[in-house]
N, CA, C and O atoms as a GROMACS GRO file, in nm:
protein
  492
    1MET      N    1  14.961  21.618   2.088
    1MET     CA    2  14.875  21.522   2.026
    1MET      C    3  14.786  21.597   1.928
    1MET      O    4  14.702  21.678   1.968
    2SER      N    5  14.804  21.570   1.802
    2SER     CA    6  14.726  21.638   1.699
    2SER      C    7  14.627  21.541   1.637
    2SER      O    8  14.649  21.420   1.634
    3GLN      N    9  14.519  21.597   1.589
    3GLN     CA   10  14.415  21.515   1.524
    3GLN      C   11  14.420  21.539   1.374
    3GLN      O   12  14.430  21.652   1.328
    4THR      N   13  14.414  21.431   1.302
    4THR     CA   14  14.410  21.442   1.156
    4THR      C   15  14.281  21.379   1.108
    4THR      O   16  14.226  21.288   1.170
    5ASP      N   17  14.233  21.430   0.994
    5ASP     CA   18  14.112  21.372   0.936
    5ASP      C   19  14.150  21.266   0.832
    5ASP      O   20  14.267  21.230   0.820
    6ALA      N   21  14.051  21.218   0.758
    6ALA     CA   22  14.076  21.112   0.661
    6ALA      C   23  14.170  21.156   0.549
    6ALA      O   24  14.240  21.072   0.492
    7GLN      N   25  14.175  21.283   0.516
    7GLN     CA   26  14.262  21.331   0.408
    7GLN      C   27  14.403  21.361   0.461
    7GLN      O   28  14.491  21.395   0.382
    8GLY      N   29  14.426  21.349   0.590
    8GLY     CA   30  14.558  21.375   0.647
    8GLY      C   31  14.579  21.520   0.687
    8GLY      O   32  14.693  21.562   0.708
    9HIS      N   33  14.470  21.598   0.697
    9HIS     CA   34  14.480  21.738   0.737
    9HIS      C   35  14.496  21.746   0.888
    9HIS      O   36  14.417  21.689   0.964
   10ASP      N   37  14.600  21.819   0.931
   10ASP     CA   38  14.627  21.834   1.073
   10ASP      C   39  14.552  21.956   1.126
   10ASP      O   40  14.582  22.069   1.087
   11TRP      N   41  14.454  21.935   1.214
   11TRP     CA   42  14.368  22.040   1.264
   11TRP      C   43  14.444  22.130   1.365
   11TRP      O   44  14.400  22.242   1.390
   12ALA      N   45  14.554  22.085   1.421
   12ALA     CA   46  14.631  22.168   1.512
   12ALA      C   47  14.695  22.286   1.439
   12ALA      O   48  14.718  22.392   1.498
   13ASP      N   49  14.723  22.267   1.309
   13ASP     CA   50  14.777  22.378   1.230
   13ASP      C   51  14.677  22.492   1.217
   13ASP      O   52  14.717  22.609   1.214
   14ASP      N   53  14.548  22.460   1.208
   14ASP     CA   54  14.445  22.562   1.197
   14ASP      C   55  14.434  22.646   1.325
   14ASP      O   56  14.403  22.765   1.319
   15LEU      N   57  14.459  22.584   1.438
   15LEU     CA   58  14.450  22.657   1.565
   15LEU      C   59  14.560  22.759   1.576
   15LEU      O   60  14.544  22.860   1.644
   16ASP      N   61  14.673  22.735   1.512
   16ASP     CA   62  14.784  22.828   1.516
   16ASP      C   63  14.755  22.955   1.435
   16ASP      O   64  14.821  23.057   1.455
   17GLU      N   65  14.657  22.950   1.346
   17GLU     CA   66  14.625  23.066   1.265
   17GLU      C   67  14.552  23.176   1.344
   17GLU      O   68  14.556  23.293   1.305
   18PHE      N   69  14.488  23.139   1.452
   18PHE     CA   70  14.416  23.236   1.534
   18PHE      C   71  14.515  23.312   1.623
   18PHE      O   72  14.610  23.253   1.675
   19PRO      N   73  14.493  23.440   1.641
   19PRO     CA   74  14.583  23.514   1.728
   19PRO      C   75  14.573  23.466   1.873
   19PRO      O   76  14.465  23.431   1.920
   20ARG      N   77  14.685  23.464   1.941
   20ARG     CA   78  14.687  23.414   2.077
   20ARG      C   79  14.634  23.518   2.175
   20ARG      O   80  14.578  23.481   2.279
   21ASN      N   81  14.648  23.646   2.144
   21ASN     CA   82  14.601  23.752   2.233
   21ASN      C   83  14.507  23.844   2.158
   21ASN      O   84  14.547  23.954   2.118
   22PRO      N   85  14.382  23.802   2.137
   22PRO     CA   86  14.291  23.886   2.060
   22PRO      C   87  14.244  24.010   2.134
   22PRO      O   88  14.181  24.097   2.073
   23TRP      N   89  14.273  24.023   2.262
   23TRP     CA   90  14.228  24.134   2.342
   23TRP      C   91  14.319  24.256   2.332
   23TRP      O   92  14.284  24.363   2.382
   24ILE      N   93  14.434  24.243   2.270
   24ILE     CA   94  14.530  24.355   2.265
   24ILE      C   95  14.477  24.474   2.184
   24ILE      O   96  14.488  24.588   2.229
   25ALA      N   97  14.419  24.448   2.068
   25ALA     CA   98  14.367  24.558   1.984
   25ALA      C   99  14.251  24.630   2.052
   25ALA      O  100  14.253  24.754   2.056
   26PRO      N  101  14.150  24.562   2.106
   26PRO     CA  102  14.044  24.635   2.174
   26PRO      C  103  14.093  24.711   2.298
   26PRO      O  104  14.042  24.818   2.329
   27LEU      N  105  14.191  24.656   2.369
   27LEU     CA  106  14.243  24.723   2.486
   27LEU      C  107  14.318  24.850   2.448
   27LEU      O  108  14.300  24.954   2.511
   28ALA      N  109  14.401  24.842   2.346
   28ALA     CA  110  14.473  24.961   2.299
   28ALA      C  111  14.376  25.065   2.248
   28ALA      O  112  14.395  25.185   2.269
   29SER      N  113  14.271  25.020   2.180
   29SER     CA  114  14.171  25.113   2.129
   29SER      C  115  14.095  25.180   2.245
   29SER      O  116  14.061  25.298   2.237
   30THR      N  117  14.069  25.106   2.350
   30THR     CA  118  14.000  25.162   2.467
   30THR      C  119  14.086  25.268   2.533
   30THR      O  120  14.037  25.374   2.573
   31VAL      N  121  14.215  25.239   2.545
   31VAL     CA  122  14.307  25.333   2.609
   31VAL      C  123  14.318  25.463   2.529
   31VAL      O  124  14.340  25.570   2.586
   32ILE      N  125  14.302  25.454   2.399
   32ILE     CA  126  14.309  25.574   2.313
   32ILE      C  127  14.174  25.641   2.300
   32ILE      O  128  14.164  25.764   2.308
   33THR      N  129  14.068  25.562   2.279
   33THR     CA  130  13.936  25.616   2.246
   33THR      C  131  13.871  25.689   2.362
   33THR      O  132  13.817  25.798   2.344
   34LEU      N  133  13.875  25.632   2.481
   34LEU     CA  134  13.803  25.693   2.591
   34LEU      C  135  13.857  25.830   2.630
   34LEU      O  136  13.777  25.922   2.648
   35PRO      N  137  13.989  25.850   2.643
   35PRO     CA  138  14.035  25.987   2.672
   35PRO      C  139  14.010  26.082   2.555
   35PRO      O  140  13.979  26.200   2.576
   36ALA      N  141  14.022  26.034   2.432
   36ALA     CA  142  13.996  26.119   2.316
   36ALA      C  143  13.849  26.160   2.312
   36ALA      O  144  13.818  26.276   2.282
   37ALA      N  145  13.759  26.067   2.342
   37ALA     CA  146  13.616  26.099   2.342
   37ALA      C  147  13.583  26.196   2.456
   37ALA      O  148  13.500  26.286   2.440
   38PHE      N  149  13.648  26.179   2.571
   38PHE     CA  150  13.628  26.271   2.682
   38PHE      C  151  13.674  26.413   2.641
   38PHE      O  152  13.603  26.511   2.668
   39TYR      N  153  13.789  26.423   2.579
   39TYR     CA  154  13.839  26.553   2.536
   39TYR      C  155  13.746  26.615   2.432
   39TYR      O  156  13.718  26.735   2.438
   40ALA      N  157  13.698  26.536   2.338
   40ALA     CA  158  13.606  26.588   2.234
   40ALA      C  159  13.477  26.636   2.298
   40ALA      O  160  13.427  26.742   2.261
   41LEU      N  161  13.422  26.560   2.391
   41LEU     CA  162  13.299  26.600   2.457
   41LEU      C  163  13.320  26.726   2.543
   41LEU      O  164  13.236  26.816   2.544
   42LEU      N  165  13.431  26.729   2.614
   42LEU     CA  166  13.460  26.847   2.696
   42LEU      C  167  13.479  26.970   2.608
   42LEU      O  168  13.431  27.078   2.642
   43THR      N  169  13.546  26.956   2.498
   43THR     CA  170  13.565  27.068   2.405
   43THR      C  171  13.432  27.117   2.352
   43THR      O  172  13.406  27.238   2.345
   44SER      N  173  13.346  27.024   2.313
   44SER     CA  174  13.218  27.065   2.257
   44SER      C  175  13.125  27.126   2.364
   44SER      O  176  13.043  27.212   2.333
   45MET      N  177  13.137  27.081   2.487
   45MET     CA  178  13.053  27.138   2.592
   45MET      C  179  13.101  27.275   2.638
   45MET      O  180  13.021  27.358   2.682
   46LEU      N  181  13.230  27.299   2.628
   46LEU     CA  182  13.284  27.430   2.669
   46LEU      C  183  13.290  27.529   2.556
   46LEU      O  184  13.328  27.644   2.578
   47MET      N  185  13.254  27.491   2.436
   47MET     CA  186  13.261  27.580   2.320
   47MET      C  187  13.173  27.704   2.336
   47MET      O  188  13.214  27.809   2.285
   48PRO      N  189  13.057  27.703   2.401
   48PRO     CA  190  12.980  27.826   2.417
   48PRO      C  191  13.054  27.936   2.491
   48PRO      O  192  13.020  28.054   2.477
   49MET      N  193  13.153  27.901   2.568
   49MET     CA  194  13.231  28.002   2.639
   49MET      C  195  13.316  28.084   2.543
   49MET      O  196  13.361  28.193   2.578
   50ALA      N  197  13.338  28.034   2.424
   50ALA     CA  198  13.418  28.107   2.325
   50ALA      C  199  13.344  28.229   2.277
   50ALA      O  200  13.405  28.321   2.222
   51CYS      N  201  13.214  28.233   2.296
   51CYS     CA  202  13.134  28.345   2.245
   51CYS      C  203  13.080  28.432   2.358
   51CYS      O  204  12.975  28.496   2.342
   52ASP      N  205  13.149  28.435   2.469
   52ASP     CA  206  13.104  28.520   2.580
   52ASP      C  207  13.114  28.668   2.548
   52ASP      O  208  13.027  28.746   2.588
   53SER      N  209  13.216  28.707   2.476
   53SER     CA  210  13.234  28.849   2.445
   53SER      C  211  13.197  28.882   2.301
   53SER      O  212  13.249  28.978   2.245
   54CYS      N  213  13.109  28.804   2.242
   54CYS     CA  214  13.068  28.827   2.103
   54CYS      C  215  12.967  28.941   2.094
   54CYS      O  216  12.900  28.976   2.192
   55THR      N  217  12.959  28.996   1.976
   55THR     CA  218  12.852  29.091   1.950
   55THR      C  219  12.722  29.014   1.936
   55THR      O  220  12.723  28.891   1.932
   56GLU      N  221  12.611  29.085   1.930
   56GLU     CA  222  12.481  29.017   1.922
   56GLU      C  223  12.468  28.939   1.791
   56GLU      O  224  12.414  28.829   1.790
   57GLU      N  225  12.517  28.993   1.683
   57GLU     CA  226  12.508  28.925   1.553
   57GLU      C  227  12.595  28.799   1.555
   57GLU      O  228  12.550  28.694   1.508
   58GLU      N  229  12.717  28.807   1.607
   58GLU     CA  230  12.803  28.689   1.616
   58GLU      C  231  12.743  28.584   1.706
   58GLU      O  232  12.754  28.465   1.678
   59ALA      N  233  12.680  28.627   1.815
   59ALA     CA  234  12.619  28.533   1.909
   59ALA      C  235  12.504  28.458   1.844
   59ALA      O  236  12.488  28.338   1.867
   60HIS      N  237  12.423  28.526   1.763
   60HIS     CA  238  12.313  28.458   1.694
   60HIS      C  239  12.365  28.357   1.594
   60HIS      O  240  12.311  28.247   1.584
   61ARG      N  241  12.469  28.392   1.520
   61ARG     CA  242  12.527  28.296   1.423
   61ARG      C  243  12.587  28.178   1.498
   61ARG      O  244  12.572  28.063   1.454
   62PHE      N  245  12.653  28.202   1.608
   62PHE     CA  246  12.714  28.094   1.687
   62PHE      C  247  12.606  28.003   1.742
   62PHE      O  248  12.617  27.880   1.731
   63ASP      N  249  12.502  28.060   1.801
   63ASP     CA  250  12.395  27.979   1.859
   63ASP      C  251  12.324  27.895   1.754
   63ASP      O  252  12.289  27.780   1.780
   64ALA      N  253  12.304  27.952   1.637
   64ALA     CA  254  12.237  27.878   1.529
   64ALA      C  255  12.320  27.760   1.480
   64ALA      O  256  12.265  27.657   1.441
   65SER      N  257  12.452  27.774   1.483
   65SER     CA  258  12.538  27.666   1.436
   65SER      C  259  12.574  27.568   1.548
   65SER      O  260  12.606  27.452   1.520
   66PHE      N  261  12.572  27.612   1.674
   66PHE     CA  262  12.615  27.527   1.784
   66PHE      C  263  12.516  27.416   1.812
   66PHE      O  264  12.557  27.302   1.837
   67GLY      N  265  12.387  27.444   1.807
   67GLY     CA  266  12.286  27.341   1.836
   67GLY      C  267  12.299  27.217   1.750
   67GLY      O  268  12.316  27.108   1.805
   68PRO      N  269  12.294  27.229   1.620
   68PRO     CA  270  12.309  27.108   1.536
   68PRO      C  271  12.449  27.044   1.548
   68PRO      O  272  12.462  26.922   1.542
   69ALA      N  273  12.552  27.128   1.565
   69ALA     CA  274  12.686  27.072   1.577
   69ALA      C  275  12.702  26.991   1.704
   69ALA      O  276  12.771  26.890   1.704
   70PHE      N  277  12.639  27.034   1.812
   70PHE     CA  278  12.649  26.961   1.937
   70PHE      C  279  12.574  26.826   1.926
   70PHE      O  280  12.620  26.725   1.980
   71VAL      N  281  12.461  26.825   1.857
   71VAL     CA  282  12.389  26.699   1.834
   71VAL      C  283  12.473  26.605   1.753
   71VAL      O  284  12.479  26.485   1.782
   72VAL      N  285  12.539  26.657   1.650
   72VAL     CA  286  12.628  26.573   1.567
   72VAL      C  287  12.742  26.520   1.651
   72VAL      O  288  12.780  26.403   1.637
   73SER      N  289  12.797  26.602   1.738
   73SER     CA  290  12.908  26.560   1.824
   73SER      C  291  12.865  26.448   1.917
   73SER      O  292  12.935  26.347   1.929
   74CYS      N  293  12.752  26.463   1.982
   74CYS     CA  294  12.704  26.361   2.075
   74CYS      C  295  12.673  26.230   2.004
   74CYS      O  296  12.705  26.123   2.054
   75CYS      N  297  12.610  26.239   1.887
   75CYS     CA  298  12.578  26.118   1.811
   75CYS      C  299  12.705  26.050   1.760
   75CYS      O  300  12.715  25.927   1.763
   76GLY      N  301  12.800  26.127   1.715
   76GLY     CA  302  12.925  26.070   1.664
   76GLY      C  303  13.005  26.003   1.775
   76GLY      O  304  13.063  25.897   1.755
   77LEU      N  305  13.007  26.064   1.892
   77LEU     CA  306  13.078  26.004   2.006
   77LEU      C  307  13.009  25.878   2.055
   77LEU      O  308  13.075  25.782   2.095
   78ALA      N  309  12.876  25.879   2.052
   78ALA     CA  310  12.803  25.756   2.090
   78ALA      C  311  12.830  25.645   1.987
   78ALA      O  312  12.844  25.528   2.024
   79LEU      N  313  12.837  25.682   1.861
   79LEU     CA  314  12.870  25.584   1.759
   79LEU      C  315  13.011  25.526   1.779
   79LEU      O  316  13.031  25.406   1.764
   80SER      N  317  13.105  25.611   1.812
   80SER     CA  318  13.242  25.561   1.833
   80SER      C  319  13.249  25.469   1.955
   80SER      O  320  13.326  25.372   1.954
   81LEU      N  321  13.172  25.498   2.058
   81LEU     CA  322  13.171  25.408   2.174
   81LEU      C  323  13.102  25.274   2.140
   81LEU      O  324  13.140  25.170   2.193
   82CYS      N  325  13.002  25.277   2.051
   82CYS     CA  326  12.941  25.152   2.003
   82CYS      C  327  13.039  25.070   1.920
   82CYS      O  328  13.042  24.947   1.929
   83VAL      N  329  13.119  25.138   1.841
   83VAL     CA  330  13.219  25.068   1.762
   83VAL      C  331  13.324  25.007   1.853
   83VAL      O  332  13.370  24.896   1.828
   84LEU      N  333  13.362  25.078   1.958
   84LEU     CA  334  13.456  25.024   2.056
   84LEU      C  335  13.399  24.901   2.125
   84LEU      O  336  13.468  24.800   2.141
   85LEU      N  337  13.276  24.908   2.166
   85LEU     CA  338  13.208  24.794   2.228
   85LEU      C  339  13.202  24.676   2.131
   85LEU      O  340  13.224  24.562   2.171
   86ALA      N  341  13.174  24.703   2.006
   86ALA     CA  342  13.167  24.595   1.906
   86ALA      C  343  13.304  24.529   1.886
   86ALA      O  344  13.312  24.410   1.857
   87SER      N  345  13.411  24.607   1.902
   87SER     CA  346  13.544  24.545   1.888
   87SER      C  347  13.570  24.447   2.003
   87SER      O  348  13.640  24.347   1.984
   88TRP      N  349  13.516  24.475   2.120
   88TRP     CA  350  13.531  24.379   2.230
   88TRP      C  351  13.443  24.258   2.208
   88TRP      O  352  13.484  24.146   2.239
   89VAL      N  353  13.323  24.278   2.154
   89VAL     CA  354  13.232  24.168   2.134
   89VAL      C  355  13.284  24.071   2.025
   89VAL      O  356  13.270  23.950   2.038
   90CYS      N  357  13.343  24.126   1.919
   90CYS     CA  358  13.393  24.043   1.808
   90CYS      C  359  13.527  23.980   1.834
   90CYS      O  360  13.581  23.912   1.747
   91MET      N  361  13.582  24.000   1.950
   91MET     CA  362  13.720  23.964   1.979
   91MET      C  363  13.748  23.815   1.959
   91MET      O  364  13.851  23.780   1.900
   92ARG      N  365  13.664  23.728   2.003
   92ARG     CA  366  13.692  23.584   1.998
   92ARG      C  367  13.653  23.520   1.864
   92ARG      O  368  13.730  23.443   1.806
   93LYS      N  369  13.535  23.552   1.816
   93LYS     CA  370  13.489  23.481   1.696
   93LYS      C  371  13.541  23.539   1.566
   93LYS      O  372  13.562  23.465   1.470
   94ARG      N  373  13.563  23.670   1.561
   94ARG     CA  374  13.612  23.736   1.440
   94ARG      C  375  13.725  23.831   1.476
   94ARG      O  376  13.702  23.952   1.485
   95PRO      N  377  13.845  23.780   1.495
   95PRO     CA  378  13.953  23.868   1.539
   95PRO      C  379  13.992  23.974   1.436
   95PRO      O  380  14.034  24.084   1.474
   96ALA      N  381  13.978  23.944   1.307
   96ALA     CA  382  14.010  24.045   1.204
   96ALA      C  383  13.912  24.161   1.211
   96ALA      O  384  13.952  24.276   1.200
   97ALA      N  385  13.785  24.132   1.230
   97ALA     CA  386  13.682  24.237   1.243
   97ALA      C  387  13.705  24.316   1.372
   97ALA      O  388  13.681  24.437   1.376
   98SER      N  389  13.751  24.249   1.476
   98SER     CA  390  13.779  24.317   1.600
   98SER      C  391  13.893  24.418   1.584
   98SER      O  392  13.886  24.528   1.639
   99VAL      N  393  13.995  24.382   1.512
   99VAL     CA  394  14.107  24.474   1.488
   99VAL      C  395  14.059  24.592   1.404
   99VAL      O  396  14.095  24.706   1.432
  100PHE      N  397  13.979  24.565   1.301
  100PHE     CA  398  13.926  24.673   1.217
  100PHE      C  399  13.841  24.770   1.300
  100PHE      O  400  13.854  24.891   1.288
  101LEU      N  401  13.755  24.716   1.384
  101LEU     CA  402  13.671  24.801   1.467
  101LEU      C  403  13.752  24.875   1.573
  101LEU      O  404  13.720  24.989   1.607
  102ALA      N  405  13.856  24.811   1.625
  102ALA     CA  406  13.941  24.876   1.723
  102ALA      C  407  14.016  24.994   1.662
  102ALA      O  408  14.040  25.093   1.731
  103VAL      N  409  14.052  24.987   1.537
  103VAL     CA  410  14.117  25.099   1.468
  103VAL      C  411  14.014  25.205   1.433
  103VAL      O  412  14.045  25.324   1.436
  104ALA      N  413  13.895  25.165   1.399
  104ALA     CA  414  13.790  25.259   1.359
  104ALA      C  415  13.737  25.345   1.473
  104ALA      O  416  13.692  25.457   1.450
  105ALA      N  417  13.742  25.293   1.595
  105ALA     CA  418  13.686  25.366   1.708
  105ALA      C  419  13.756  25.500   1.734
  105ALA      O  420  13.688  25.602   1.741
  106PRO      N  421  13.889  25.504   1.750
  106PRO     CA  422  13.951  25.635   1.773
  106PRO      C  423  13.946  25.725   1.650
  106PRO      O  424  13.940  25.847   1.662
  107LEU      N  425  13.948  25.664   1.532
  107LEU     CA  426  13.938  25.744   1.410
  107LEU      C  427  13.800  25.811   1.400
  107LEU      O  428  13.789  25.924   1.352
  108SER      N  429  13.697  25.743   1.446
  108SER     CA  430  13.564  25.805   1.444
  108SER      C  431  13.552  25.919   1.545
  108SER      O  432  13.476  26.014   1.524
  109VAL      N  433  13.627  25.910   1.656
  109VAL     CA  434  13.628  26.020   1.751
  109VAL      C  435  13.692  26.143   1.689
  109VAL      O  436  13.640  26.254   1.700
  110VAL      N  437  13.805  26.122   1.623
  110VAL     CA  438  13.876  26.234   1.557
  110VAL      C  439  13.790  26.292   1.447
  110VAL      O  440  13.781  26.414   1.434
  111PHE      N  441  13.726  26.208   1.367
  111PHE     CA  442  13.638  26.257   1.260
  111PHE      C  443  13.521  26.336   1.320
  111PHE      O  444  13.484  26.441   1.267
  112THR      N  445  13.462  26.289   1.428
  112THR     CA  446  13.350  26.356   1.492
  112THR      C  447  13.395  26.494   1.543
  112THR      O  448  13.324  26.593   1.524
  113TRP      N  449  13.510  26.500   1.607
  113TRP     CA  450  13.559  26.628   1.659
  113TRP      C  451  13.586  26.726   1.544
  113TRP      O  452  13.551  26.844   1.553
  114MET      N  453  13.647  26.677   1.437
  114MET     CA  454  13.672  26.765   1.322
  114MET      C  455  13.542  26.813   1.259
  114MET      O  456  13.532  26.929   1.218
  115LEU      N  457  13.443  26.725   1.251
  115LEU     CA  458  13.314  26.763   1.196
  115LEU      C  459  13.246  26.867   1.286
  115LEU      O  460  13.187  26.962   1.235
  116PHE      N  461  13.254  26.849   1.416
  116PHE     CA  462  13.197  26.946   1.508
  116PHE      C  463  13.264  27.083   1.491
  116PHE      O  464  13.196  27.185   1.481
  117MET      N  465  13.396  27.085   1.488
  117MET     CA  466  13.469  27.212   1.474
  117MET      C  467  13.439  27.279   1.341
  117MET      O  468  13.439  27.402   1.332
  118GLY      N  469  13.413  27.199   1.240
  118GLY     CA  470  13.378  27.254   1.108
  118GLY      C  471  13.237  27.310   1.103
  118GLY      O  472  13.210  27.406   1.030
  119LEU      N  473  13.147  27.252   1.181
  119LEU     CA  474  13.008  27.298   1.179
  119LEU      C  475  12.983  27.424   1.264
  119LEU      O  476  12.893  27.502   1.234
  120VAL      N  477  13.062  27.441   1.368
  120VAL     CA  478  13.041  27.556   1.458
  120VAL      C  479  13.099  27.681   1.393
  120VAL      O  480  13.213  27.681   1.347
  121ASP      N  481  13.019  27.786   1.391
  121ASP     CA  482  13.062  27.914   1.337
  121ASP      C  483  13.122  27.995   1.452
  121ASP      O  484  13.054  28.072   1.519
  122THR      N  485  13.253  27.976   1.473
  122THR     CA  486  13.318  28.046   1.583
  122THR      C  487  13.354  28.188   1.541
  122THR      O  488  13.388  28.212   1.425
  123PRO      N  489  13.345  28.284   1.634
  123PRO     CA  490  13.374  28.424   1.600
  123PRO      C  491  13.524  28.448   1.589
  123PRO      O  492  13.567  28.560   1.562
   0.00000   0.00000   0.00000
């Protein structure tokens, strides 16, 4: 049973334009983002062990670069988790935005990890 308006527009056709399973993109993003974020956080937390056998000069350079890089890493990972949460929130009302955010979440984790590795002065 479809409803038509005065101009003869069938509103049932508009309902077919919406995706039937809008939760697939956020779910796939969650499955990818959470382990990747865990790996990035674990890597950044264990990075000081790379400089256990450094000379004093190398240790000072590493320590000076590790502090800001770790802050960038934590902020970037928090941002990626916020993007992931936003993809779940936008799922029903804006499915296109939800897909965009679901793709952006794991990409932001990868970008954050690459930025962290670039900022740390490893010996």
